[in-house]
N, C-alpha and C positions, 0 to 999 in steps of 0.2 A: 572364397570368403573375402569380404571387403577388408581393406587395410586398417580402417578405423574402428571396426566393429569388435567389441569385446567378446571373446569366445564363451560359449556356455560351459558349465562344469564338465559335461560329457566330452566336449571338444578339448578341454584343457589337458587331459591326460596324454594327448598326443601332441601337445604344444612343443614346438622345437625352439631351441635357442642356439645361438652362435657364441662360441667362446674363443678368446685369443689371449696369448701371453705376451706382455710388452716388457722390454728391457730399459725403458726410460719414461719418466713422467710426461715429458713433452710429446712423445709418440702416442702415449695413451690418451692424453688430452686432445691431440689432434684427431684421433680416431673418434673419440666421444663427440667432439664438435661436429665432425662430418656426419656421424650417425644422427645427431639432432637436426642438422640442416637437411639431411636426407629423409626426414619424415618420422624418425623414431622419436617416441616420447620419453621423457626422463624416467617415467615409471617402468619402461621396458629395458632400462640399462641398470646393471648392478656391478658392484666391485666386491672383492673379498673383504670381509670384515677385518677389524684390527686384530693383531696377533693374540691379544689376551682373550678375545671372544672366540677365536679359532681354537686356542688351547682349552678354553673352558668347555667348548662343545665336543671337541675331538680328543681330549686328553692332553697330557703334557708332552706327548711325542713330537719330535721335529717333523713337520709336514711340508713337503715341497709343492710348489705350484702345479707341477705336472700330475701330482696325485690328487689334486683338488678340482682341477678343471672340469671333470665330468662327474664329480661327486655330488649327489643331491644333499648330502649332509654338510657341505661346505657352507659356513655361515656368511651371509652376504650383507652388504650395506647398500643403501640407495645412493645413487650419484647425486652429489650436491655440487653445482658449478661454483667456480671461484668467485664469480660476481655476487652470488647469494651469500657466500661465506663472508666476503668483504662487507656487504651490507649488514650482515649480522654482527660483525665485529664493530663496525662504526656505530651501529645502534646501541650496542652494549656500552660503549664509551659515552655516547650522548646521553643515554638514560641515566647512567650512574652520575655523570656530571649534573644533570638536571635535578636528580634526587638529592645529591649533595648540596646543591645551591639552596633548594627549598628547605631541607632539614637545618642547614647551618643558619640561614637567614631567619627561619622561623624560631629556632631556639634563641638566637640573639634577641629578637623582638620579644619573645616570651620572658626573657630576663630583663627587659626594660631598656635595652641599648638603643641608641639613636638609629635612625634609618640608615644613615651613611655607614655606620659600624656594622649594621645587620647585612647590608649589601657587601661590604668588604669580607665579612666572615663567611657569607654565603658563597662568594667567589672562591675563597680559600678552601672551604670544604668541598665545593664543587670540583675544584681543580684536583684535590686529593682523590676524590672518588673517580674523576676522569682518568687519573694516573692508574688507579686500580683497574679500571676498565681496559686501559692499554695493556697492562700486564696480563689480564685474563685473555685478551684477544691474541696476545703473543703465545700464550699457552695453546690456543686453538691452532695457530699456524705451526707451532712446534709439533703438535700432535699429528697434523697432516704430514709433515716432513718425516716424522718417525714412522708413520704408517707406510709411506712409500719405501723408506730404507729397509724396513723389516720385510716387506713383500719382495723387494729386489734381492735381499739376502737369501730368501727361500726360493729363489728361481724365477721371479718375475711378477709383474703386476697383472692380475687376472681381470678380464673384462668380459661380462656376459651381456648379450642383447637378445631379447625375445623376438622371435620371428613367427608371425602368425600365418605366413604362407611361404611358398617356394620363392616367390619374387623377393620378399623381404629377407629371406634367408641368404639368397645369393648376394643381395646388396650389402648386408652386414658382413659377409665373408670378404667381399671385395674391398669394402671400406677398411676392415681391420688389417687385411694384407697390405693394402696400399700405404698404411701408416706404420708399417714395421712389425705388426703382430706375427708371432710365431705360433706354430701348431694351431692355426685357426681352422676350426671345423664346427660342424653342427651336430647336436645330439638332442634326444628327447629331454625336455626341461623338467625342472622340479615343480 
């Protein structure tokens, strides 16, 4: 099978994936970076979902990473690189600033204030909206940190990589082990 060809539904039931458990975010990130530069697509990489989603799907019981690594019921989330997250956070701040400026200046002009006053009010409301954007982007960063801490508390950070053939499977195993993954192995995927 070609490495870039998407398998048919009949082939998918035999699709394999490699899973590894990591004890540090930097090791996990290094493995993901290496998988991406090694030809794996972001869509082939997944992580364990946030704890509340895991509890919602599997019940309120305490679930350890080693119990979930081979579970088809383990809720997963797509990998989003930190650069994309940073772009999203910056966009949030910028859009809120822009909207604040437009609304503030527009309202000032609608009430008949001078252009200079409208500009000043626009900048003040834009600044306030930008600060709100900064607070929201901090929440996103805190959520990421909480996700990692929760996963580590439950035995480690789980990483899955789909492997469409034996060569890709061996490559994913090698990459994960090289970057400190434990219990790295392949299994039939979900």
